[in-house]
Phi, psi and omega in degrees: 000044178304324181300317180298321178298331180270002179080018181263155179280155173238162180221140179279158176303321179296316180294322177298317178301315178299318181297316179296317180294333181284352180070014172292142180299118178219136177241126181256126186234122177266121179253023170286175177299157178302319180298314178298318180298322179294327183283320182197139181201164173293134179306130178086357181286141172260164182249131175233141173281117184296341181267348189225013182271160181241164179301329180293346176282347179268160180296145181293335180286105183288352176269349179291144177284134174250128178240117179257148171210155181199153175289340175249102186301337177294324179294314182292322178297316179295318180297317183297334183265353185284304185237023190244012179301136180082006179248164176271102188240133176228154171253134178287123176261165184262000000 
């Protein structure tokens, strides 16, 4: 729960599913390695390298919800704080 320590919101898998079904703009971002992302991922998730992404890699709609997840919570927490100020950001919890 690294995100909570950083003051960031978390979201459960069930709540994320409801959000996606509601058609609210939501972007799911996997910050695991590309290889890990290729093997298994949340449906619809895109993959970003947490060490090399730019703000332009995020959706232009700053009101869209961004949900990050990673097998290493320190990576997703660090990624969420880099280019996401002023956005609605959650970390997917297990």
